[in-house]
Backbone as JSON Lines, residues from 0, in Angstrom:
{"i":0,"aa":"M","n":[10.88,15.5,5.98],"ca":[10.2,14.53,5.13],"c":[8.72,14.51,5.48]}
{"i":1,"aa":"S","n":[7.89,14.56,4.48],"ca":[6.45,14.53,4.74],"c":[5.99,13.1,4.98]}
{"i":2,"aa":"D","n":[4.91,13.0,5.73],"ca":[4.34,11.68,6.0],"c":[3.74,11.1,4.74]}
{"i":3,"aa":"S","n":[3.94,9.8,4.57],"ca":[3.3,9.09,3.47],"c":[2.81,7.75,4.01]}
{"i":4,"aa":"D","n":[1.77,7.25,3.41],"ca":[1.2,5.97,3.81],"c":[0.91,5.19,2.54]}
{"i":5,"aa":"E","n":[1.45,3.97,2.47],"ca":[1.32,3.16,1.27],"c":[0.78,1.78,1.57]}
{"i":6,"aa":"I","n":[0.11,1.25,0.56],"ca":[-0.33,-0.14,0.55],"c":[0.4,-0.79,-0.62]}
{"i":7,"aa":"F","n":[1.01,-1.93,-0.36],"ca":[1.66,-2.7,-1.42],"c":[0.81,-3.93,-1.69]}
{"i":8,"aa":"L","n":[0.54,-4.19,-2.96],"ca":[-0.3,-5.32,-3.36],"c":[0.46,-6.27,-4.27]}
{"i":9,"aa":"A","n":[0.26,-7.55,-4.05],"ca":[0.87,-8.58,-4.9],"c":[-0.09,-8.93,-6.02]}
{"i":10,"aa":"L","n":[-0.4,-7.94,-6.84],"ca":[-1.23,-8.15,-8.03],"c":[-0.28,-8.32,-9.21]}
{"i":11,"aa":"D","n":[-0.22,-9.52,-9.74],"ca":[0.69,-9.83,-10.84],"c":[-0.04,-9.66,-12.17]}
{"i":12,"aa":"E","n":[-0.37,-8.42,-12.47],"ca":[-1.07,-8.1,-13.71],"c":[-0.63,-6.71,-14.14]}
{"i":13,"aa":"P","n":[-0.94,-6.31,-15.37],"ca":[-0.53,-4.98,-15.82],"c":[-1.1,-3.88,-14.91]}
{"i":14,"aa":"L","n":[-0.38,-2.77,-14.84],"ca":[-0.76,-1.67,-13.96],"c":[-2.2,-1.22,-14.18]}
{"i":15,"aa":"I","n":[-2.62,-1.07,-15.42],"ca":[-3.98,-0.59,-15.71],"c":[-5.01,-1.53,-15.11]}
{"i":16,"aa":"A","n":[-4.83,-2.83,-15.27],"ca":[-5.78,-3.81,-14.72],"c":[-5.76,-3.79,-13.2]}
{"i":17,"aa":"A","n":[-4.56,-3.71,-12.61],"ca":[-4.46,-3.67,-11.15],"c":[-5.11,-2.4,-10.6]}
{"i":18,"aa":"A","n":[-4.85,-1.28,-11.24],"ca":[-5.44,-0.02,-10.79],"c":[-6.96,-0.06,-10.9]}
{"i":19,"aa":"Q","n":[-7.48,-0.69,-11.94],"ca":[-8.93,-0.79,-12.08],"c":[-9.53,-1.62,-10.95]}
{"i":20,"aa":"R","n":[-8.86,-2.7,-10.58],"ca":[-9.35,-3.52,-9.46],"c":[-9.37,-2.7,-8.17]}
{"i":21,"aa":"V","n":[-8.3,-1.95,-7.92],"ca":[-8.24,-1.11,-6.72],"c":[-9.34,-0.05,-6.77]}
{"i":22,"aa":"A","n":[-9.5,0.59,-7.93],"ca":[-10.53,1.63,-8.07],"c":[-11.93,1.07,-7.85]}
{"i":23,"aa":"D","n":[-12.19,-0.12,-8.37],"ca":[-13.51,-0.73,-8.19],"c":[-13.79,-1.02,-6.72]}
{"i":24,"aa":"V","n":[-12.8,-1.55,-6.02],"ca":[-12.98,-1.9,-4.6],"c":[-13.2,-0.65,-3.76]}
{"i":25,"aa":"L","n":[-12.38,0.37,-3.99],"ca":[-12.42,1.56,-3.14],"c":[-13.39,2.64,-3.62]}
{"i":26,"aa":"G","n":[-14.01,2.43,-4.79],"ca":[-14.94,3.42,-5.31],"c":[-14.25,4.71,-5.73]}
{"i":27,"aa":"L","n":[-13.1,4.58,-6.38],"ca":[-12.29,5.74,-6.74],"c":[-12.79,6.41,-8.01]}
{"i":28,"aa":"E","n":[-12.63,7.72,-8.06],"ca":[-12.94,8.51,-9.26],"c":[-11.63,8.83,-9.97]}
{"i":29,"aa":"Y","n":[-11.52,8.41,-11.24],"ca":[-10.29,8.56,-12.01],"c":[-10.06,10.03,-12.38]}
{"i":30,"aa":"L","n":[-8.83,10.5,-12.19],"ca":[-8.47,11.88,-12.52],"c":[-7.46,11.97,-13.66]}
{"i":31,"aa":"G","n":[-6.68,10.92,-13.9],"ca":[-5.7,10.96,-14.97],"c":[-4.4,10.29,-14.59]}
{"i":32,"aa":"V","n":[-3.43,10.42,-15.48],"ca":[-2.11,9.82,-15.28],"c":[-1.15,10.93,-14.87]}
{"i":33,"aa":"M","n":[-0.35,10.67,-13.87],"ca":[0.69,11.62,-13.46],"c":[1.84,11.5,-14.46]}
{"i":34,"aa":"P","n":[2.1,12.54,-15.24],"ca":[3.1,12.43,-16.31],"c":[4.5,12.07,-15.81]}
{"i":35,"aa":"R","n":[4.9,12.59,-14.68],"ca":[6.26,12.36,-14.19],"c":[6.48,10.94,-13.69]}
{"i":36,"aa":"T","n":[5.46,10.36,-13.05],"ca":[5.64,9.05,-12.4],"c":[4.93,7.91,-13.11]}
{"i":37,"aa":"G","n":[3.95,8.22,-13.96],"ca":[3.16,7.18,-14.6],"c":[2.09,6.59,-13.7]}
{"i":38,"aa":"E","n":[1.97,7.13,-12.48],"ca":[0.92,6.65,-11.57],"c":[-0.45,7.1,-12.07]}
{"i":39,"aa":"L","n":[-1.45,6.29,-11.78],"ca":[-2.82,6.67,-12.08],"c":[-3.38,7.38,-10.86]}
{"i":40,"aa":"Q","n":[-3.95,8.57,-11.08],"ca":[-4.41,9.4,-9.98],"c":[-5.93,9.31,-9.85]}
{"i":41,"aa":"Y","n":[-6.38,9.18,-8.6],"ca":[-7.8,9.07,-8.29],"c":[-8.12,9.95,-7.08]}
{"i":42,"aa":"K","n":[-9.41,10.14,-6.85],"ca":[-9.86,10.74,-5.6],"c":[-11.07,9.97,-5.1]}
{"i":43,"aa":"V","n":[-11.32,10.1,-3.81],"ca":[-12.45,9.43,-3.18],"c":[-12.83,10.22,-1.93]}
{"i":44,"aa":"R","n":[-14.08,10.14,-1.55],"ca":[-14.51,10.79,-0.31],"c":[-13.82,10.12,0.87]}
{"i":45,"aa":"A","n":[-13.36,10.92,1.79],"ca":[-12.73,10.39,3.0],"c":[-13.78,9.69,3.86]}
{"i":46,"aa":"R","n":[-13.32,8.75,4.66],"ca":[-14.21,8.03,5.56],"c":[-14.17,8.58,6.98]}
{"i":47,"aa":"T","n":[-13.08,9.29,7.32],"ca":[-12.92,9.77,8.69],"c":[-13.13,11.28,8.85]}
{"i":48,"aa":"F","n":[-13.4,11.97,7.75],"ca":[-13.7,13.4,7.81],"c":[-14.46,13.79,6.55]}
{"i":49,"aa":"D","n":[-15.03,14.97,6.55],"ca":[-15.78,15.46,5.4],"c":[-14.8,16.12,4.43]}
{"i":50,"aa":"G","n":[-14.44,15.4,3.4],"ca":[-13.48,15.91,2.43],"c":[-13.04,14.8,1.49]}
{"i":51,"aa":"W","n":[-12.0,15.1,0.71],"ca":[-11.48,14.18,-0.29],"c":[-10.08,13.73,0.08]}
{"i":52,"aa":"I","n":[-9.73,12.54,-0.39],"ca":[-8.35,12.07,-0.31],"c":[-7.9,11.71,-1.72]}
{"i":53,"aa":"G","n":[-6.61,11.81,-1.95],"ca":[-6.03,11.4,-3.22],"c":[-5.47,10.0,-3.1]}
{"i":54,"aa":"V","n":[-5.6,9.25,-4.18],"ca":[-5.07,7.89,-4.22],"c":[-4.3,7.74,-5.53]}
{"i":55,"aa":"F","n":[-3.06,7.3,-5.42],"ca":[-2.19,7.13,-6.57],"c":[-1.8,5.66,-6.66]}
{"i":56,"aa":"V","n":[-2.09,5.04,-7.8],"ca":[-1.78,3.63,-8.0],"c":[-0.68,3.55,-9.06]}
{"i":57,"aa":"G","n":[0.41,2.89,-8.7],"ca":[1.52,2.81,-9.63],"c":[2.37,1.58,-9.39]}
{"i":58,"aa":"P","n":[3.43,1.44,-10.18],"ca":[4.34,0.31,-9.98],"c":[5.19,0.52,-8.74]}
{"i":59,"aa":"N","n":[5.58,-0.55,-8.12],"ca":[6.49,-0.48,-6.98],"c":[7.9,-0.25,-7.51]}
{"i":60,"aa":"N","n":[8.33,0.98,-7.44],"ca":[9.67,1.35,-7.91],"c":[10.66,1.49,-6.76]}
{"i":61,"aa":"Y","n":[10.31,0.97,-5.6],"ca":[11.16,1.09,-4.42],"c":[12.09,-0.12,-4.33]}
{"i":62,"aa":"G","n":[13.01,-0.2,-5.24],"ca":[13.92,-1.33,-5.26],"c":[14.94,-1.25,-4.13]}
{"i":63,"aa":"P","n":[15.37,-2.39,-3.64],"ca":[16.38,-2.4,-2.58],"c":[17.76,-2.09,-3.12]}
{"i":64,"aa":"E","n":[18.64,-1.7,-2.23],"ca":[20.05,-1.55,-2.58],"c":[20.62,-2.95,-2.82]}
{"i":65,"aa":"P","n":[21.75,-3.04,-3.52],"ca":[22.37,-4.37,-3.69],"c":[22.61,-5.02,-2.32]}
{"i":66,"aa":"D","n":[22.4,-6.32,-2.25],"ca":[22.58,-7.1,-1.02],"c":[21.63,-6.67,0.1]}
{"i":67,"aa":"E","n":[20.49,-6.11,-0.25],"ca":[19.51,-5.68,0.73],"c":[18.17,-6.34,0.43]}
{"i":68,"aa":"V","n":[17.39,-6.59,1.44],"ca":[16.06,-7.16,1.29],"c":[15.07,-6.22,1.94]}
{"i":69,"aa":"Q","n":[13.92,-6.02,1.27],"ca":[12.86,-5.2,1.83],"c":[11.56,-5.99,1.8]}
{"i":70,"aa":"A","n":[10.7,-5.74,2.75],"ca":[9.44,-6.47,2.84],"c":[8.61,-6.34,1.57]}
{"i":71,"aa":"M","n":[8.66,-5.18,0.91],"ca":[7.78,-4.94,-0.24],"c":[8.36,-5.42,-1.57]}
{"i":72,"aa":"D","n":[9.48,-6.14,-1.55],"ca":[10.1,-6.58,-2.8],"c":[9.19,-7.45,-3.66]}
{"i":73,"aa":"G","n":[8.34,-8.26,-3.08],"ca":[7.47,-9.16,-3.84],"c":[6.09,-8.6,-4.15]}
{"i":74,"aa":"Y","n":[5.96,-7.28,-4.06],"ca":[4.66,-6.63,-4.25],"c":[4.78,-5.6,-5.37]}
{"i":75,"aa":"P","n":[4.32,-5.92,-6.58],"ca":[4.57,-5.04,-7.72],"c":[3.72,-3.76,-7.8]}
{"i":76,"aa":"I","n":[2.65,-3.67,-7.01],"ca":[1.75,-2.51,-7.11],"c":[1.77,-1.72,-5.8]}
{"i":77,"aa":"T","n":[1.84,-0.39,-5.94],"ca":[1.81,0.52,-4.79],"c":[0.54,1.37,-4.86]}
{"i":78,"aa":"V","n":[-0.14,1.49,-3.72],"ca":[-1.29,2.38,-3.59],"c":[-0.91,3.42,-2.54]}
{"i":79,"aa":"D","n":[-0.72,4.65,-2.98],"ca":[-0.3,5.75,-2.12],"c":[-1.53,6.58,-1.78]}
{"i":80,"aa":"V","n":[-1.89,6.65,-0.5],"ca":[-3.07,7.39,-0.05],"c":[-2.6,8.71,0.55]}
{"i":81,"aa":"Q","n":[-3.18,9.82,0.09],"ca":[-2.75,11.14,0.56],"c":[-3.93,11.98,1.01]}
{"i":82,"aa":"S","n":[-3.76,12.58,2.17],"ca":[-4.73,13.52,2.71],"c":[-3.96,14.79,3.04]}
{"i":83,"aa":"R","n":[-3.76,15.61,2.07],"ca":[-2.88,16.77,2.23],"c":[-3.41,17.79,3.22]}
{"i":84,"aa":"N","n":[-4.73,17.95,3.28],"ca":[-5.31,18.95,4.18],"c":[-5.62,18.41,5.56]}
{"i":85,"aa":"R","n":[-5.61,17.11,5.72],"ca":[-5.91,16.49,7.02],"c":[-4.9,15.37,7.27]}
{"i":86,"aa":"K","n":[-3.63,15.74,7.4],"ca":[-2.56,14.75,7.6],"c":[-2.82,13.86,8.8]}
{"i":87,"aa":"A","n":[-3.48,14.39,9.83],"ca":[-3.74,13.6,11.03],"c":[-4.65,12.41,10.73]}
{"i":88,"aa":"N","n":[-5.41,12.48,9.65],"ca":[-6.33,11.41,9.28],"c":[-5.75,10.44,8.26]}
{"i":89,"aa":"Q","n":[-4.61,10.76,7.69],"ca":[-4.08,9.99,6.57],"c":[-3.81,8.53,6.92]}
{"i":90,"aa":"A","n":[-3.19,8.26,8.05],"ca":[-2.89,6.88,8.43],"c":[-4.18,6.07,8.6]}
{"i":91,"aa":"D","n":[-5.21,6.67,9.21],"ca":[-6.48,5.97,9.38],"c":[-7.15,5.72,8.03]}
{"i":92,"aa":"E","n":[-7.1,6.69,7.13],"ca":[-7.68,6.51,5.8],"c":[-6.98,5.38,5.06]}
{"i":93,"aa":"T","n":[-5.67,5.31,5.18],"ca":[-4.91,4.26,4.5],"c":[-5.21,2.9,5.12]}
{"i":94,"aa":"R","n":[-5.29,2.85,6.44],"ca":[-5.63,1.58,7.11],"c":[-7.0,1.09,6.68]}
{"i":95,"aa":"L","n":[-7.98,1.99,6.58],"ca":[-9.32,1.59,6.14],"c":[-9.29,1.08,4.7]}
{"i":96,"aa":"A","n":[-8.51,1.74,3.84],"ca":[-8.38,1.27,2.45],"c":[-7.72,-0.11,2.41]}
{"i":97,"aa":"F","n":[-6.68,-0.31,3.22],"ca":[-6.01,-1.61,3.32],"c":[-7.02,-2.69,3.73]}
{"i":98,"aa":"E","n":[-7.78,-2.43,4.77],"ca":[-8.76,-3.41,5.25],"c":[-9.82,-3.71,4.19]}
{"i":99,"aa":"E","n":[-10.25,-2.69,3.46],"ca":[-11.24,-2.89,2.4],"c":[-10.66,-3.71,1.24]}
{"i":100,"aa":"L","n":[-9.42,-3.44,0.87],"ca":[-8.78,-4.2,-0.21],"c":[-8.57,-5.65,0.2]}
{"i":101,"aa":"V","n":[-8.14,-5.89,1.42],"ca":[-7.93,-7.26,1.91],"c":[-9.25,-8.03,1.91]}
{"i":102,"aa":"A","n":[-10.33,-7.38,2.33],"ca":[-11.63,-8.05,2.37],"c":[-12.14,-8.37,0.97]}
{"i":103,"aa":"A","n":[-11.91,-7.47,0.02],"ca":[-12.43,-7.65,-1.34],"c":[-11.53,-8.5,-2.23]}
{"i":104,"aa":"L","n":[-10.25,-8.57,-1.9],"ca":[-9.28,-9.32,-2.71],"c":[-8.57,-10.33,-1.81]}
{"i":105,"aa":"P","n":[-9.31,-11.31,-1.27],"ca":[-8.72,-12.21,-0.27],"c":[-7.6,-13.09,-0.8]}
{"i":106,"aa":"E","n":[-7.45,-13.18,-2.11],"ca":[-6.38,-13.98,-2.7],"c":[-5.08,-13.18,-2.88]}
{"i":107,"aa":"T","n":[-5.1,-11.89,-2.52],"ca":[-3.99,-10.99,-2.81],"c":[-3.21,-10.61,-1.56]}
{"i":108,"aa":"P","n":[-1.94,-11.01,-1.45],"ca":[-1.12,-10.54,-0.34],"c":[-0.99,-9.01,-0.37]}
{"i":109,"aa":"A","n":[-0.92,-8.4,0.82],"ca":[-0.86,-6.94,0.91],"c":[-0.04,-6.52,2.12]}
{"i":110,"aa":"L","n":[0.57,-5.33,2.0],"ca":[1.31,-4.72,3.1],"c":[0.79,-3.31,3.32]}
{"i":111,"aa":"L","n":[0.84,-2.86,4.57],"ca":[0.5,-1.49,4.94],"c":[1.74,-0.88,5.56]}
{"i":112,"aa":"S","n":[2.19,0.26,5.02],"ca":[3.42,0.88,5.54],"c":[3.21,2.36,5.81]}
{"i":113,"aa":"H","n":[4.09,2.9,6.64],"ca":[4.08,4.33,6.96],"c":[5.46,4.9,6.66]}
{"i":114,"aa":"N","n":[5.46,5.98,5.9],"ca":[6.69,6.73,5.58],"c":[7.74,5.92,4.84]}
{"i":115,"aa":"M","n":[7.33,4.87,4.16],"ca":[8.28,4.01,3.45],"c":[9.38,3.52,4.38]}
{"i":116,"aa":"E","n":[9.06,3.44,5.64],"ca":[10.04,3.05,6.65],"c":[9.49,1.98,7.58]}
{"i":117,"aa":"L","n":[8.25,2.15,8.02],"ca":[7.67,1.26,9.03],"c":[6.64,0.32,8.42]}
{"i":118,"aa":"L","n":[6.67,-0.92,8.85],"ca":[5.68,-1.91,8.44],"c":[4.59,-1.95,9.5]}
{"i":119,"aa":"V","n":[3.39,-1.57,9.1],"ca":[2.26,-1.47,10.03],"c":[1.5,-2.8,10.11]}
{"i":120,"aa":"A","n":[1.21,-3.39,8.93],"ca":[0.44,-4.63,8.88],"c":[0.76,-5.38,7.6]}
{"i":121,"aa":"A","n":[0.5,-6.68,7.63],"ca":[0.68,-7.54,6.45],"c":[-0.47,-8.52,6.4]}
{"i":122,"aa":"Y","n":[-0.87,-8.85,5.17],"ca":[-1.93,-9.83,4.95],"c":[-1.42,-10.9,3.99]}
{"i":123,"aa":"L","n":[-1.61,-12.16,4.36],"ca":[-1.37,-13.3,3.48],"c":[-2.63,-14.14,3.44]}
{"i":124,"aa":"P","n":[-3.03,-14.62,2.25],"ca":[-4.29,-15.35,2.12],"c":[-4.47,-16.51,3.09]}
{"i":125,"aa":"D","n":[-3.44,-17.29,3.33],"ca":[-3.6,-18.46,4.21],"c":[-3.29,-18.17,5.67]}
{"i":126,"aa":"A","n":[-2.85,-16.95,5.97],"ca":[-2.45,-16.62,7.34],"c":[-3.28,-15.5,7.97]}
{"i":127,"aa":"G","n":[-3.95,-14.7,7.14],"ca":[-4.73,-13.58,7.67],"c":[-3.89,-12.33,7.8]}
{"i":128,"aa":"T","n":[-4.38,-11.39,8.6],"ca":[-3.72,-10.1,8.8],"c":[-2.94,-10.1,10.11]}
{"i":129,"aa":"H","n":[-1.73,-9.59,10.03],"ca":[-0.89,-9.45,11.22],"c":[-0.53,-7.98,11.37]}
{"i":130,"aa":"R","n":[-0.74,-7.43,12.56],"ca":[-0.36,-6.05,12.86],"c":[0.97,-6.09,13.63]}
{"i":131,"aa":"F","n":[1.9,-5.27,13.18],"ca":[3.23,-5.27,13.77],"c":[3.33,-4.27,14.92]}
{"i":132,"aa":"E","n":[4.22,-4.56,15.83],"ca":[4.52,-3.63,16.93],"c":[5.11,-2.36,16.32]}
{"i":133,"aa":"P","n":[4.89,-1.2,16.95],"ca":[5.49,0.04,16.44],"c":[7.01,-0.09,16.34]}
{"i":134,"aa":"G","n":[7.55,0.5,15.27],"ca":[9.0,0.52,15.09],"c":[9.57,-0.57,14.2]}
{"i":135,"aa":"I","n":[8.75,-1.52,13.74],"ca":[9.24,-2.56,12.83],"c":[9.42,-1.94,11.45]}
{"i":136,"aa":"T","n":[10.62,-2.07,10.89],"ca":[10.9,-1.46,9.6],"c":[10.62,-2.43,8.45]}
{"i":137,"aa":"L","n":[10.61,-1.88,7.25],"ca":[10.45,-2.67,6.03],"c":[11.77,-3.32,5.6]}
{"i":138,"aa":"D","n":[12.83,-3.0,6.29],"ca":[14.18,-3.4,5.86],"c":[14.68,-4.65,6.57]}
{"i":139,"aa":"D","n":[15.83,-5.14,6.08],"ca":[16.33,-6.43,6.56],"c":[16.74,-6.5,8.03]}
{"i":140,"aa":"P","n":[17.0,-5.41,8.75],"ca":[17.24,-5.61,10.18],"c":[16.05,-6.26,10.91]}
{"i":141,"aa":"D","n":[14.85,-6.1,10.38],"ca":[13.65,-6.7,10.97],"c":[13.13,-7.9,10.17]}
{"i":142,"aa":"L","n":[13.97,-8.42,9.3],"ca":[13.59,-9.53,8.42],"c":[12.96,-10.7,9.17]}
{"i":143,"aa":"E","n":[13.55,-11.13,10.25],"ca":[13.03,-12.3,10.96],"c":[11.66,-12.03,11.58]}
{"i":144,"aa":"T","n":[11.35,-10.78,11.87],"ca":[10.04,-10.42,12.41],"c":[8.97,-10.48,11.34]}
{"i":145,"aa":"W","n":[9.26,-9.93,10.15],"ca":[8.21,-9.85,9.13],"c":[8.22,-10.99,8.11]}
{"i":146,"aa":"R","n":[9.28,-11.75,8.0],"ca":[9.37,-12.81,6.98],"c":[8.16,-13.74,6.96]}
{"i":147,"aa":"P","n":[7.64,-14.24,8.11],"ca":[6.5,-15.17,8.07],"c":[5.21,-14.53,7.55]}
{"i":148,"aa":"W","n":[5.17,-13.2,7.49],"ca":[3.94,-12.49,7.11],"c":[4.03,-11.82,5.75]}
{"i":149,"aa":"V","n":[5.13,-12.02,5.04],"ca":[5.38,-11.32,3.78],"c":[5.52,-12.32,2.65]}
{"i":150,"aa":"R","n":[4.99,-11.94,1.49],"ca":[5.09,-12.78,0.29],"c":[6.56,-12.95,-0.08]}
{"i":151,"aa":"P","n":[7.0,-14.19,-0.24],"ca":[8.41,-14.39,-0.61],"c":[8.69,-13.88,-2.02]}
{"i":152,"aa":"T","n":[9.91,-13.41,-2.22],"ca":[10.33,-13.0,-3.56],"c":[10.9,-14.21,-4.26]}
{"i":153,"aa":"S","n":[10.91,-14.13,-5.59],"ca":[11.41,-15.29,-6.35],"c":[12.91,-15.32,-6.41]}
């Protein structure tokens, strides 16, 4: 499985409007729509190396299994940051994008994850940013650890 790094945002607006907000904050250059997934594709200059990173903004289609709870359930927008040529920098690039989005959208809850498995950090407007210990998952075995830092689902 390849490494992936995602930001989940609690933007309760249509995908196009949410993607535009993300693009404005991060200074993204629009490339088009991914036909297979419907994600909006962008690129931006990397901050940790001389090169480009890809950014894909789309709906959160990572639904839980029946009778399962996941930290990202209450976050309708996914921002997938990819550095295909510099994988070692991808997590740092995603963390920097997360921090920039949190600073620019202080009313918006956000999550930072790695490999759709680990919860790296969470932001809530009234609580600030919390960084999790390594190994905390997005899934319900770690529910009691992340629940105070995650937007509740309805």
